[in-house]
N, CA, C, O and the ligand as a Tripos MOL2 file, in Angstrom:
@<TRIPOS>MOLECULE
protein
  301   299    76     0     0
PROTEIN
NO_CHARGES

@<TRIPOS>ATOM
      1 N         -21.5790   24.6570   17.8540 N.3       1 MET1
      2 CA        -21.5000   24.1830   19.2290 C.3       1 MET1
      3 C         -20.0460   23.9290   19.6160 C.2       1 MET1
      4 O         -19.4820   24.6280   20.4570 O.2       1 MET1
      5 N         -19.4450   22.9040   18.9810 N.am      2 SER2
      6 CA        -18.0500   22.6090   19.3070 C.3       2 SER2
      7 C         -17.2540   22.3750   18.0300 C.2       2 SER2
      8 O         -17.8080   22.3700   16.9310 O.2       2 SER2
      9 N         -15.9690   22.1850   18.1850 N.am      3 ALA3
     10 CA        -15.0910   21.9480   17.0440 C.3       3 ALA3
     11 C         -15.3340   20.5740   16.4350 C.2       3 ALA3
     12 O         -14.8300   20.2780   15.3510 O.2       3 ALA3
     13 N         -16.0960   19.7400   17.1170 N.am      4 ASP4
     14 CA        -16.3800   18.3910   16.6300 C.3       4 ASP4
     15 C         -17.0390   18.3900   15.2530 C.2       4 ASP4
     16 O         -16.9070   17.4320   14.4920 O.2       4 ASP4
     17 N         -17.7350   19.4530   14.9460 N.am      5 THR5
     18 CA        -18.4150   19.5130   13.6580 C.3       5 THR5
     19 C         -17.4230   19.5930   12.5060 C.2       5 THR5
     20 O         -17.7890   19.3250   11.3620 O.2       5 THR5
     21 N         -16.1710   19.9590   12.7880 N.am      6 ASP6
     22 CA        -15.1480   20.0670   11.7500 C.3       6 ASP6
     23 C         -14.2740   18.8270   11.6680 C.2       6 ASP6
     24 O         -13.2790   18.8080   10.9440 O.2       6 ASP6
     25 N         -14.6410   17.8060   12.4010 N.am      7 THR7
     26 CA        -13.8630   16.5710   12.3270 C.3       7 THR7
     27 C         -14.7760   15.4340   11.8730 C.2       7 THR7
     28 O         -15.9930   15.4630   12.0580 O.2       7 THR7
     29 N         -14.1400   14.4420   11.2740 N.am      8 ILE8
     30 CA        -14.8780   13.2740   10.7770 C.3       8 ILE8
     31 C         -14.2050   12.0270   11.3240 C.2       8 ILE8
     32 O         -12.9810   11.9640   11.4410 O.2       8 ILE8
     33 N         -15.0150   11.0470   11.6540 N.am      9 PHE9
     34 CA        -14.4580    9.7940   12.1720 C.3       9 PHE9
     35 C         -13.7470    9.0280   11.0680 C.2       9 PHE9
     36 O         -14.3260    8.7510   10.0180 O.2       9 PHE9
     37 N         -12.4860    8.6880   11.3160 N.am     10 CYS10
     38 CA        -11.6790    7.9760   10.3330 C.3      10 CYS10
     39 C         -11.8500    6.4720   10.5180 C.2      10 CYS10
     40 O         -11.5440    5.9160   11.5730 O.2      10 CYS10
     41 N         -12.3350    5.8460    9.4860 N.am     11 TYR11
     42 CA        -12.5780    4.4030    9.4980 C.3      11 TYR11
     43 C         -11.2810    3.6340    9.7020 C.2      11 TYR11
     44 O         -11.2670    2.5880   10.3510 O.2      11 TYR11
     45 N         -10.1860    4.1570    9.1430 N.am     12 HIS12
     46 CA         -8.9040    3.4640    9.2030 C.3      12 HIS12
     47 C          -8.2170    3.6000   10.5540 C.2      12 HIS12
     48 O          -7.7300    2.6200   11.1180 O.2      12 HIS12
     49 N          -8.1850    4.8300   11.0670 N.am     13 CYS13
     50 CA         -7.4720    5.0910   12.3250 C.3      13 CYS13
     51 C          -8.3680    4.9400   13.5480 C.2      13 CYS13
     52 O          -7.8850    4.9160   14.6800 O.2      13 CYS13
     53 N          -9.6660    4.8390   13.3190 N.am     14 ARG14
     54 CA        -10.6370    4.7470   14.4230 C.3      14 ARG14
     55 C         -10.5380    5.9580   15.3390 C.2      14 ARG14
     56 O         -10.6430    5.8590   16.5610 O.2      14 ARG14
     57 N         -10.3300    7.1100   14.6950 N.am     15 THR15
     58 CA        -10.2800    8.3430   15.4600 C.3      15 THR15
     59 C         -10.7820    9.4720   14.5750 C.2      15 THR15
     60 O         -11.0210    9.2710   13.3840 O.2      15 THR15
     61 N         -10.9430   10.6540   15.1460 N.am     16 HIS16
     62 CA        -11.4350   11.7870   14.3740 C.3      16 HIS16
     63 C         -10.2850   12.6210   13.8350 C.2      16 HIS16
     64 O          -9.2890   12.8470   14.5220 O.2      16 HIS16
     65 N         -10.4350   13.0750   12.5990 N.am     17 HIS17
     66 CA         -9.4640   13.9760   11.9790 C.3      17 HIS17
     67 C         -10.2050   15.2070   11.4750 C.2      17 HIS17
     68 O         -11.4250   15.1760   11.3130 O.2      17 HIS17
     69 N          -9.4690   16.2950   11.2250 N.am     18 PRO18
     70 CA        -10.1020   17.4780   10.6200 C.3      18 PRO18
     71 C         -10.6850   17.1170    9.2510 C.2      18 PRO18
     72 O         -10.1190   16.3180    8.5060 O.2      18 PRO18
     73 N         -11.8050   17.7150    8.9500 N.am     19 LYS19
     74 CA        -12.5210   17.4500    7.6960 C.3      19 LYS19
     75 C         -11.6160   17.5610    6.4680 C.2      19 LYS19
     76 O         -11.7170   16.7470    5.5500 O.2      19 LYS19
     77 N         -10.7300   18.5670    6.4450 N.am     20 GLU20
     78 CA         -9.8590   18.8040    5.2840 C.3      20 GLU20
     79 C          -8.9390   17.6130    5.0080 C.2      20 GLU20
     80 O          -8.4940   17.4250    3.8750 O.2      20 GLU20
     81 N          -8.6550   16.8120    6.0270 N.am     21 GLU21
     82 CA         -7.7320   15.6880    5.8400 C.3      21 GLU21
     83 C          -8.4610   14.4060    5.4530 C.2      21 GLU21
     84 O          -7.8470   13.3520    5.2890 O.2      21 GLU21
     85 N          -9.7730   14.5120    5.3120 N.am     22 MET22
     86 CA        -10.5660   13.3110    5.0710 C.3      22 MET22
     87 C         -11.0320   13.1930    3.6270 C.2      22 MET22
     88 O         -11.2810   14.1900    2.9510 O.2      22 MET22
     89 N         -11.1420   11.9580    3.1770 N.am     23 ARG23
     90 CA        -11.6870   11.6710    1.8460 C.3      23 ARG23
     91 C         -12.7500   10.5750    2.0000 C.2      23 ARG23
     92 O         -12.5780    9.6260    2.7660 O.2      23 ARG23
     93 N         -13.8410   10.7270    1.2620 N.am     24 LEU24
     94 CA        -14.9030    9.7290    1.3090 C.3      24 LEU24
     95 C         -14.6470    8.6610    0.2510 C.2      24 LEU24
     96 O         -14.6000    8.9460   -0.9460 O.2      24 LEU24
     97 N         -14.4850    7.4520    0.7080 N.am     25 LEU25
     98 CA        -14.2370    6.3410   -0.2090 C.3      25 LEU25
     99 C         -15.4890    5.4810   -0.2950 C.2      25 LEU25
    100 O         -16.1680    5.2490    0.7060 O.2      25 LEU25
    101 N         -15.7820    5.0170   -1.4900 N.am     26 VAL26
    102 CA        -16.9290    4.1320   -1.6700 C.3      26 VAL26
    103 C         -16.4090    2.7060   -1.7940 C.2      26 VAL26
    104 O         -15.6670    2.3820   -2.7210 O.2      26 VAL26
    105 N         -16.8020    1.8690   -0.8600 N.am     27 THR27
    106 CA        -16.3720    0.4740   -0.8680 C.3      27 THR27
    107 C         -17.5870   -0.4280   -1.0850 C.2      27 THR27
    108 O         -18.7250    0.0380   -1.1480 O.2      27 THR27
    109 N         -17.3210   -1.7080   -1.1960 N.am     28 LYS28
    110 CA        -18.3940   -2.6910   -1.3880 C.3      28 LYS28
    111 C         -19.4090   -2.6320   -0.2570 C.2      28 LYS28
    112 O         -20.6060   -2.8250   -0.4680 O.2      28 LYS28
    113 N         -18.9140   -2.3620    0.9470 N.am     29 THR29
    114 CA        -19.7790   -2.3670    2.1180 C.3      29 THR29
    115 C         -20.3790   -1.0010    2.4160 C.2      29 THR29
    116 O         -21.1330   -0.8500    3.3770 O.2      29 THR29
    117 N         -20.0500   -0.0070    1.6000 N.am     30 GLY30
    118 CA        -20.6280    1.3130    1.8180 C.3      30 GLY30
    119 C         -19.5990    2.4120    1.7580 C.2      30 GLY30
    120 O         -18.4620    2.1990    1.3360 O.2      30 GLY30
    121 N         -20.0100    3.5930    2.1850 N.am     31 LYS31
    122 CA        -19.1010    4.7330    2.1400 C.3      31 LYS31
    123 C         -18.3020    4.8030    3.4240 C.2      31 LYS31
    124 O         -18.8320    4.6350    4.5220 O.2      31 LYS31
    125 N         -17.0330    5.0500    3.2620 N.am     32 ARG32
    126 CA        -16.1380    5.1190    4.4200 C.3      32 ARG32
    127 C         -15.2890    6.3750    4.3170 C.2      32 ARG32
    128 O         -14.7380    6.6920    3.2640 O.2      32 ARG32
    129 N         -15.2000    7.0750    5.4270 N.am     33 TRP33
    130 CA        -14.2900    8.2150    5.4840 C.3      33 TRP33
    131 C         -12.9360    7.7350    5.9350 C.2      33 TRP33
    132 O         -12.8080    7.0380    6.9410 O.2      33 TRP33
    133 N         -11.9220    8.1170    5.1770 N.am     34 ARG34
    134 CA        -10.5480    7.8030    5.5710 C.3      34 ARG34
    135 C          -9.7020    9.0440    5.4180 C.2      34 ARG34
    136 O          -9.9920    9.8910    4.5720 O.2      34 ARG34
    137 N          -8.6590    9.1670    6.2220 N.am     35 CYS35
    138 CA         -7.8040   10.3450    6.1330 C.3      35 CYS35
    139 C          -6.7990   10.1550    5.0030 C.2      35 CYS35
    140 O          -6.4720    9.0260    4.6370 O.2      35 CYS35
    141 N          -6.3140   11.2590    4.4560 N.am     36 LEU36
    142 CA         -5.3420   11.2310    3.3580 C.3      36 LEU36
    143 C          -4.0840   10.4680    3.7640 C.2      36 LEU36
    144 O          -3.4910    9.7480    2.9610 O.2      36 LEU36
    145 N          -3.6900   10.6400    5.0280 N.am     37 LYS37
    146 CA         -2.4720    9.9840    5.5120 C.3      37 LYS37
    147 C          -2.5850    8.4700    5.3910 C.2      37 LYS37
    148 O          -1.6530    7.8060    4.9380 O.2      37 LYS37
    149 N          -3.7220    7.9310    5.7950 N.am     38 SER38
    150 CA         -3.8900    6.4730    5.7430 C.3      38 SER38
    151 C          -3.9890    6.0020    4.2940 C.2      38 SER38
    152 O          -3.5130    4.9160    3.9640 O.2      38 SER38
    153 N          -4.6000    6.8050    3.4310 N.am     39 ILE39
    154 CA         -4.7120    6.4450    2.0150 C.3      39 ILE39
    155 C          -3.3240    6.4370    1.3860 C.2      39 ILE39
    156 O          -2.9710    5.5120    0.6540 O.2      39 ILE39
    157 N          -2.5400    7.4700    1.6730 N.am     40 GLU40
    158 CA         -1.1830    7.5580    1.1250 C.3      40 GLU40
    159 C          -0.3230    6.4140    1.6460 C.2      40 GLU40
    160 O           0.4510    5.8160    0.8980 O.2      40 GLU40
    161 N          -0.4640    6.1160    2.9340 N.am     41 ALA41
    162 CA          0.3320    5.0400    3.5380 C.3      41 ALA41
    163 C           0.0090    3.7170    2.8620 C.2      41 ALA41
    164 O           0.9050    2.9110    2.6120 O.2      41 ALA41
    165 N          -1.2590    3.4890    2.5680 N.am     42 THR42
    166 CA         -1.6740    2.2490    1.9020 C.3      42 THR42
    167 C          -1.1000    2.1890    0.5020 C.2      42 THR42
    168 O          -0.5990    1.1520    0.0690 O.2      42 THR42
    169 N          -1.1740    3.3160   -0.2080 N.am     43 LYS43
    170 CA         -0.6460    3.3850   -1.5780 C.3      43 LYS43
    171 C           0.8400    3.0950   -1.5830 C.2      43 LYS43
    172 O           1.3250    2.2940   -2.3820 O.2      43 LYS43
    173 N           1.5670    3.7560   -0.6800 N.am     44 GLN44
    174 CA          3.0160    3.5890   -0.6230 C.3      44 GLN44
    175 C           3.3640    2.1660   -0.2480 C.2      44 GLN44
    176 O           4.3060    1.5830   -0.7860 O.2      44 GLN44
    177 N           2.5980    1.6080    0.6790 N.am     45 GLY45
    178 CA          2.8380    0.2380    1.1020 C.3      45 GLY45
    179 C           2.6720   -0.7070   -0.0570 C.2      45 GLY45
    180 O           3.4680   -1.6310   -0.2310 O.2      45 GLY45
    181 N           1.6430   -0.4870   -0.8570 N.am     46 LYS46
    182 CA          1.3640   -1.3330   -2.0070 C.3      46 LYS46
    183 C           2.4770   -1.2000   -3.0480 C.2      46 LYS46
    184 O           2.9700   -2.1960   -3.5780 O.2      46 LYS46
    185 N           2.8640    0.0480   -3.3310 N.am     47 ALA47
    186 CA          3.9100    0.3010   -4.3230 C.3      47 ALA47
    187 C           5.2200   -0.3260   -3.8680 C.2      47 ALA47
    188 O           5.9460   -0.9190   -4.6670 O.2      47 ALA47
    189 N           5.5160   -0.1920   -2.5830 N.am     48 ALA48
    190 CA          6.7530   -0.7430   -2.0440 C.3      48 ALA48
    191 C           6.7350   -2.2610   -2.1490 C.2      48 ALA48
    192 O           7.7430   -2.8780   -2.4940 O.2      48 ALA48
    193 N           5.5780   -2.8630   -1.8490 N.am     49 ARG49
    194 CA          5.4610   -4.3160   -1.9430 C.3      49 ARG49
    195 C           5.6370   -4.7770   -3.3880 C.2      49 ARG49
    196 O           6.3030   -5.7760   -3.6600 O.2      49 ARG49
    197 N           5.0260   -4.0270   -4.3110 N.am     50 GLU50
    198 CA          5.1110   -4.3920   -5.7250 C.3      50 GLU50
    199 C           6.5440   -4.2830   -6.2200 C.2      50 GLU50
    200 O           7.0330   -5.1570   -6.9350 O.2      50 GLU50
    201 N           7.2200   -3.1890   -5.8300 N.am     51 ALA51
    202 CA          8.6070   -2.9780   -6.2320 C.3      51 ALA51
    203 C           9.4730   -4.0940   -5.6740 C.2      51 ALA51
    204 O          10.3520   -4.6060   -6.3670 O.2      51 ALA51
    205 N           9.2350   -4.4660   -4.4460 N.am     52 TYR52
    206 CA         10.0020   -5.5340   -3.8020 C.3      52 TYR52
    207 C           9.7540   -6.8590   -4.5160 C.2      52 TYR52
    208 O          10.6870   -7.6200   -4.7710 O.2      52 TYR52
    209 N           8.5130   -7.1220   -4.8300 N.am     53 GLY53
    210 CA          8.1520   -8.3550   -5.5230 C.3      53 GLY53
    211 C           8.8370   -8.4360   -6.8740 C.2      53 GLY53
    212 O           9.3270   -9.4950   -7.2650 O.2      53 GLY53
    213 N           8.8730   -7.3170   -7.5880 N.am     54 LYS54
    214 CA          9.4990   -7.2510   -8.9010 C.3      54 LYS54
    215 C          10.9970   -7.5260   -8.7710 C.2      54 LYS54
    216 O          11.5850   -8.2790   -9.5470 O.2      54 LYS54
    217 N          11.5890   -6.8910   -7.7650 N.am     55 GLN55
    218 CA         13.0180   -7.0450   -7.5320 C.3      55 GLN55
    219 C          13.3390   -8.4990   -7.2150 C.2      55 GLN55
    220 O          14.3270   -9.0360   -7.7150 O.2      55 GLN55
    221 N          12.5200   -9.1390   -6.3950 N.am     56 MET56
    222 CA         12.7370  -10.5320   -6.0410 C.3      56 MET56
    223 C          12.6380  -11.4180   -7.2720 C.2      56 MET56
    224 O          13.4240  -12.3510   -7.4400 O.2      56 MET56
    225 N          11.6790  -11.1240   -8.1250 N.am     57 THR57
    226 CA         11.5020  -11.9100   -9.3470 C.3      57 THR57
    227 C          12.7530  -11.8000  -10.2130 C.2      57 THR57
    228 O          13.2360  -12.7950  -10.7530 O.2      57 THR57
    229 N          13.2740  -10.5720  -10.3400 N.am     58 GLU58
    230 CA         14.4830  -10.3600  -11.1460 C.3      58 GLU58
    231 C          15.6630  -11.1020  -10.5380 C.2      58 GLU58
    232 O          16.4620  -11.7070  -11.2530 O.2      58 GLU58
    233 N          15.7690  -11.0520   -9.2150 N.am     59 THR59
    234 CA         16.8700  -11.7360   -8.5200 C.3      59 THR59
    235 C          16.7720  -13.2350   -8.7610 C.2      59 THR59
    236 O          17.7700  -13.8940   -9.0540 O.2      59 THR59
    237 N          15.5690  -13.7630   -8.6360 N.am     60 ASN60
    238 CA         15.3650  -15.1940   -8.8510 C.3      60 ASN60
    239 C          15.7020  -15.5960  -10.2810 C.2      60 ASN60
    240 O          16.2950  -16.6470  -10.5200 O.2      60 ASN60
    241 N          15.3170  -14.7490  -11.2210 N.am     61 LYS61
    242 CA         15.5880  -15.0230  -12.6350 C.3      61 LYS61
    243 C          17.0940  -15.0470  -12.8810 C.2      61 LYS61
    244 O          17.6160  -15.9460  -13.5400 O.2      61 LYS61
    245 N          17.7860  -14.0350  -12.3360 N.am     62 ALA62
    246 CA         19.2270  -13.9320  -12.5100 C.3      62 ALA62
    247 C          19.9080  -15.1420  -11.8960 C.2      62 ALA62
    248 O          20.8630  -15.6790  -12.4580 O.2      62 ALA62
    249 N          19.4130  -15.5700  -10.7370 N.am     63 GLU63
    250 CA         19.9770  -16.7190  -10.0500 C.3      63 GLU63
    251 C          19.7770  -17.9840  -10.8840 C.2      63 GLU63
    252 O          20.6830  -18.8040  -11.0360 O.2      63 GLU63
    253 N          18.5730  -18.1150  -11.4140 N.am     64 ALA64
    254 CA         18.2510  -19.2850  -12.2350 C.3      64 ALA64
    255 C          19.1510  -19.3180  -13.4680 C.2      64 ALA64
    256 O          19.5930  -20.3850  -13.8950 O.2      64 ALA64
    257 N          19.4180  -18.1340  -14.0390 N.am     65 ARG65
    258 CA         20.2600  -18.0540  -15.2250 C.3      65 ARG65
    259 C          21.6860  -18.4620  -14.8980 C.2      65 ARG65
    260 O          22.3070  -19.2160  -15.6460 O.2      65 ARG65
    261 N          22.2130  -17.9590  -13.7640 N.am     66 SER66
    262 CA         23.5940  -18.2630  -13.4150 C.3      66 SER66
    263 C          23.7260  -19.7410  -13.0660 C.2      66 SER66
    264 O          24.7570  -20.3530  -13.3440 O.2      66 SER66
    265 N          22.6880  -20.3190  -12.4560 N.am     67 LYS67
    266 CA         22.7000  -21.7550  -12.1420 C.3      67 LYS67
    267 C          22.7130  -22.5650  -13.4390 C.2      67 LYS67
    268 O          23.4210  -23.5640  -13.5670 O.2      67 LYS67
    269 N          21.8960  -22.0940  -14.4040 N.am     68 ALA68
    270 CA         21.8220  -22.7920  -15.6890 C.3      68 ALA68
    271 C          23.1760  -22.7460  -16.3670 C.2      68 ALA68
    272 O          23.6070  -23.7290  -16.9700 O.2      68 ALA68
    273 N          23.8600  -21.5920  -16.2710 N.am     69 ARG69
    274 CA         25.1910  -21.4560  -16.8670 C.3      69 ARG69
    275 C          26.1730  -22.4220  -16.2240 C.2      69 ARG69
    276 O          26.9730  -23.0520  -16.9150 O.2      69 ARG69
    277 N          26.1120  -22.5420  -14.8800 N.am     70 LEU70
    278 CA         26.9960  -23.4250  -14.1610 C.3      70 LEU70
    279 C          26.7810  -24.8700  -14.6020 C.2      70 LEU70
    280 O          27.7330  -25.6150  -14.8370 O.2      70 LEU70
    281 N          25.5030  -25.2470  -14.7100 N.am     71 LEU71
    282 CA         25.1670  -26.6150  -15.1260 C.3      71 LEU71
    283 C          25.7220  -26.8870  -16.5260 C.2      71 LEU71
    284 O          26.2760  -27.9530  -16.7940 O.2      71 LEU71
    285 N          25.5630  -25.9150  -17.3960 N.am     72 ASN72
    286 CA         26.0360  -26.0800  -18.7770 C.3      72 ASN72
    287 C          27.5530  -26.2200  -18.8050 C.2      72 ASN72
    288 O          28.1010  -26.9850  -19.5970 O.2      72 ASN72
    289 N          28.2320  -25.4650  -17.9220 N.am     73 ALA73
    290 CA         29.6800  -25.5060  -17.8940 C.3      73 ALA73
    291 C          30.1830  -26.8760  -17.4620 C.2      73 ALA73
    292 O          31.2340  -27.3320  -17.9130 O.2      73 ALA73
    293 N          29.4300  -27.5240  -16.5900 N.am     74 HIS74
    294 CA         29.8480  -28.8460  -16.1120 C.3      74 HIS74
    295 C          29.6190  -29.9450  -17.1380 C.2      74 HIS74
    296 O          30.2520  -31.0000  -17.0930 O.2      74 HIS74
    297 N          28.7140  -29.6840  -18.0540 N.am     75 GLN75
    298 CA         28.3850  -30.7480  -19.0200 C.3      75 GLN75
    299 C          29.4340  -30.8860  -20.1120 C.2      75 GLN75
    300 O          29.3000  -31.7340  -20.9940 O.2      75 GLN75
    301 ZN         -7.0380    8.4080    9.7850 Zn       76 ZN76
@<TRIPOS>BOND
     1     1     2 1
     2     2     3 1
     3     3     4 2
     4     3     5 am
     5     5     6 1
     6     6     7 1
     7     7     8 2
     8     7     9 am
     9     9    10 1
    10    10    11 1
    11    11    12 2
    12    11    13 am
    13    13    14 1
    14    14    15 1
    15    15    16 2
    16    15    17 am
    17    17    18 1
    18    18    19 1
    19    19    20 2
    20    19    21 am
    21    21    22 1
    22    22    23 1
    23    23    24 2
    24    23    25 am
    25    25    26 1
    26    26    27 1
    27    27    28 2
    28    27    29 am
    29    29    30 1
    30    30    31 1
    31    31    32 2
    32    31    33 am
    33    33    34 1
    34    34    35 1
    35    35    36 2
    36    35    37 am
    37    37    38 1
    38    38    39 1
    39    39    40 2
    40    39    41 am
    41    41    42 1
    42    42    43 1
    43    43    44 2
    44    43    45 am
    45    45    46 1
    46    46    47 1
    47    47    48 2
    48    47    49 am
    49    49    50 1
    50    50    51 1
    51    51    52 2
    52    51    53 am
    53    53    54 1
    54    54    55 1
    55    55    56 2
    56    55    57 am
    57    57    58 1
    58    58    59 1
    59    59    60 2
    60    59    61 am
    61    61    62 1
    62    62    63 1
    63    63    64 2
    64    63    65 am
    65    65    66 1
    66    66    67 1
    67    67    68 2
    68    67    69 am
    69    69    70 1
    70    70    71 1
    71    71    72 2
    72    71    73 am
    73    73    74 1
    74    74    75 1
    75    75    76 2
    76    75    77 am
    77    77    78 1
    78    78    79 1
    79    79    80 2
    80    79    81 am
    81    81    82 1
    82    82    83 1
    83    83    84 2
    84    83    85 am
    85    85    86 1
    86    86    87 1
    87    87    88 2
    88    87    89 am
    89    89    90 1
    90    90    91 1
    91    91    92 2
    92    91    93 am
    93    93    94 1
    94    94    95 1
    95    95    96 2
    96    95    97 am
    97    97    98 1
    98    98    99 1
    99    99   100 2
   100    99   101 am
   101   101   102 1
   102   102   103 1
   103   103   104 2
   104   103   105 am
   105   105   106 1
   106   106   107 1
   107   107   108 2
   108   107   109 am
   109   109   110 1
   110   110   111 1
   111   111   112 2
   112   111   113 am
   113   113   114 1
   114   114   115 1
   115   115   116 2
   116   115   117 am
   117   117   118 1
   118   118   119 1
   119   119   120 2
   120   119   121 am
   121   121   122 1
   122   122   123 1
   123   123   124 2
   124   123   125 am
   125   125   126 1
   126   126   127 1
   127   127   128 2
   128   127   129 am
   129   129   130 1
   130   130   131 1
   131   131   132 2
   132   131   133 am
   133   133   134 1
   134   134   135 1
   135   135   136 2
   136   135   137 am
   137   137   138 1
   138   138   139 1
   139   139   140 2
   140   139   141 am
   141   141   142 1
   142   142   143 1
   143   143   144 2
   144   143   145 am
   145   145   146 1
   146   146   147 1
   147   147   148 2
   148   147   149 am
   149   149   150 1
   150   150   151 1
   151   151   152 2
   152   151   153 am
   153   153   154 1
   154   154   155 1
   155   155   156 2
   156   155   157 am
   157   157   158 1
   158   158   159 1
   159   159   160 2
   160   159   161 am
   161   161   162 1
   162   162   163 1
   163   163   164 2
   164   163   165 am
   165   165   166 1
   166   166   167 1
   167   167   168 2
   168   167   169 am
   169   169   170 1
   170   170   171 1
   171   171   172 2
   172   171   173 am
   173   173   174 1
   174   174   175 1
   175   175   176 2
   176   175   177 am
   177   177   178 1
   178   178   179 1
   179   179   180 2
   180   179   181 am
   181   181   182 1
   182   182   183 1
   183   183   184 2
   184   183   185 am
   185   185   186 1
   186   186   187 1
   187   187   188 2
   188   187   189 am
   189   189   190 1
   190   190   191 1
   191   191   192 2
   192   191   193 am
   193   193   194 1
   194   194   195 1
   195   195   196 2
   196   195   197 am
   197   197   198 1
   198   198   199 1
   199   199   200 2
   200   199   201 am
   201   201   202 1
   202   202   203 1
   203   203   204 2
   204   203   205 am
   205   205   206 1
   206   206   207 1
   207   207   208 2
   208   207   209 am
   209   209   210 1
   210   210   211 1
   211   211   212 2
   212   211   213 am
   213   213   214 1
   214   214   215 1
   215   215   216 2
   216   215   217 am
   217   217   218 1
   218   218   219 1
   219   219   220 2
   220   219   221 am
   221   221   222 1
   222   222   223 1
   223   223   224 2
   224   223   225 am
   225   225   226 1
   226   226   227 1
   227   227   228 2
   228   227   229 am
   229   229   230 1
   230   230   231 1
   231   231   232 2
   232   231   233 am
   233   233   234 1
   234   234   235 1
   235   235   236 2
   236   235   237 am
   237   237   238 1
   238   238   239 1
   239   239   240 2
   240   239   241 am
   241   241   242 1
   242   242   243 1
   243   243   244 2
   244   243   245 am
   245   245   246 1
   246   246   247 1
   247   247   248 2
   248   247   249 am
   249   249   250 1
   250   250   251 1
   251   251   252 2
   252   251   253 am
   253   253   254 1
   254   254   255 1
   255   255   256 2
   256   255   257 am
   257   257   258 1
   258   258   259 1
   259   259   260 2
   260   259   261 am
   261   261   262 1
   262   262   263 1
   263   263   264 2
   264   263   265 am
   265   265   266 1
   266   266   267 1
   267   267   268 2
   268   267   269 am
   269   269   270 1
   270   270   271 1
   271   271   272 2
   272   271   273 am
   273   273   274 1
   274   274   275 1
   275   275   276 2
   276   275   277 am
   277   277   278 1
   278   278   279 1
   279   279   280 2
   280   279   281 am
   281   281   282 1
   282   282   283 1
   283   283   284 2
   284   283   285 am
   285   285   286 1
   286   286   287 1
   287   287   288 2
   288   287   289 am
   289   289   290 1
   290   290   291 1
   291   291   292 2
   292   291   293 am
   293   293   294 1
   294   294   295 1
   295   295   296 2
   296   295   297 am
   297   297   298 1
   298   298   299 1
   299   299   300 2
@<TRIPOS>SUBSTRUCTURE
     1 MET1         2 RESIDUE 1 A MET
     2 SER2         6 RESIDUE 1 A SER
     3 ALA3        10 RESIDUE 1 A ALA
     4 ASP4        14 RESIDUE 1 A ASP
     5 THR5        18 RESIDUE 1 A THR
     6 ASP6        22 RESIDUE 1 A ASP
     7 THR7        26 RESIDUE 1 A THR
     8 ILE8        30 RESIDUE 1 A ILE
     9 PHE9        34 RESIDUE 1 A PHE
    10 CYS10       38 RESIDUE 1 A CYS
    11 TYR11       42 RESIDUE 1 A TYR
    12 HIS12       46 RESIDUE 1 A HIS
    13 CYS13       50 RESIDUE 1 A CYS
    14 ARG14       54 RESIDUE 1 A ARG
    15 THR15       58 RESIDUE 1 A THR
    16 HIS16       62 RESIDUE 1 A HIS
    17 HIS17       66 RESIDUE 1 A HIS
    18 PRO18       70 RESIDUE 1 A PRO
    19 LYS19       74 RESIDUE 1 A LYS
    20 GLU20       78 RESIDUE 1 A GLU
    21 GLU21       82 RESIDUE 1 A GLU
    22 MET22       86 RESIDUE 1 A MET
    23 ARG23       90 RESIDUE 1 A ARG
    24 LEU24       94 RESIDUE 1 A LEU
    25 LEU25       98 RESIDUE 1 A LEU
    26 VAL26      102 RESIDUE 1 A VAL
    27 THR27      106 RESIDUE 1 A THR
    28 LYS28      110 RESIDUE 1 A LYS
    29 THR29      114 RESIDUE 1 A THR
    30 GLY30      118 RESIDUE 1 A GLY
    31 LYS31      122 RESIDUE 1 A LYS
    32 ARG32      126 RESIDUE 1 A ARG
    33 TRP33      130 RESIDUE 1 A TRP
    34 ARG34      134 RESIDUE 1 A ARG
    35 CYS35      138 RESIDUE 1 A CYS
    36 LEU36      142 RESIDUE 1 A LEU
    37 LYS37      146 RESIDUE 1 A LYS
    38 SER38      150 RESIDUE 1 A SER
    39 ILE39      154 RESIDUE 1 A ILE
    40 GLU40      158 RESIDUE 1 A GLU
    41 ALA41      162 RESIDUE 1 A ALA
    42 THR42      166 RESIDUE 1 A THR
    43 LYS43      170 RESIDUE 1 A LYS
    44 GLN44      174 RESIDUE 1 A GLN
    45 GLY45      178 RESIDUE 1 A GLY
    46 LYS46      182 RESIDUE 1 A LYS
    47 ALA47      186 RESIDUE 1 A ALA
    48 ALA48      190 RESIDUE 1 A ALA
    49 ARG49      194 RESIDUE 1 A ARG
    50 GLU50      198 RESIDUE 1 A GLU
    51 ALA51      202 RESIDUE 1 A ALA
    52 TYR52      206 RESIDUE 1 A TYR
    53 GLY53      210 RESIDUE 1 A GLY
    54 LYS54      214 RESIDUE 1 A LYS
    55 GLN55      218 RESIDUE 1 A GLN
    56 MET56      222 RESIDUE 1 A MET
    57 THR57      226 RESIDUE 1 A THR
    58 GLU58      230 RESIDUE 1 A GLU
    59 THR59      234 RESIDUE 1 A THR
    60 ASN60      238 RESIDUE 1 A ASN
    61 LYS61      242 RESIDUE 1 A LYS
    62 ALA62      246 RESIDUE 1 A ALA
    63 GLU63      250 RESIDUE 1 A GLU
    64 ALA64      254 RESIDUE 1 A ALA
    65 ARG65      258 RESIDUE 1 A ARG
    66 SER66      262 RESIDUE 1 A SER
    67 LYS67      266 RESIDUE 1 A LYS
    68 ALA68      270 RESIDUE 1 A ALA
    69 ARG69      274 RESIDUE 1 A ARG
    70 LEU70      278 RESIDUE 1 A LEU
    71 LEU71      282 RESIDUE 1 A LEU
    72 ASN72      286 RESIDUE 1 A ASN
    73 ALA73      290 RESIDUE 1 A ALA
    74 HIS74      294 RESIDUE 1 A HIS
    75 GLN75      298 RESIDUE 1 A GLN
    76 ZN76       301 GROUP 0 **** ****
């Protein structure tokens, strides 16, 4: 009938994408179609957040160490 049969409603974007760009995800609440772009964006966002968190932890550790050194120097 129409090209609509080749598109699937994307749960994430709330719009239709071509079938080839969609992946069926199984969640606690049921099956959800999401596009690869939104899945990749989520993955990258998570990885970026984790990398940032790790970096912050290292920075805090280094800061704590240098503070400890300063305190020791004063004693
Ligand atoms: Zn989408």
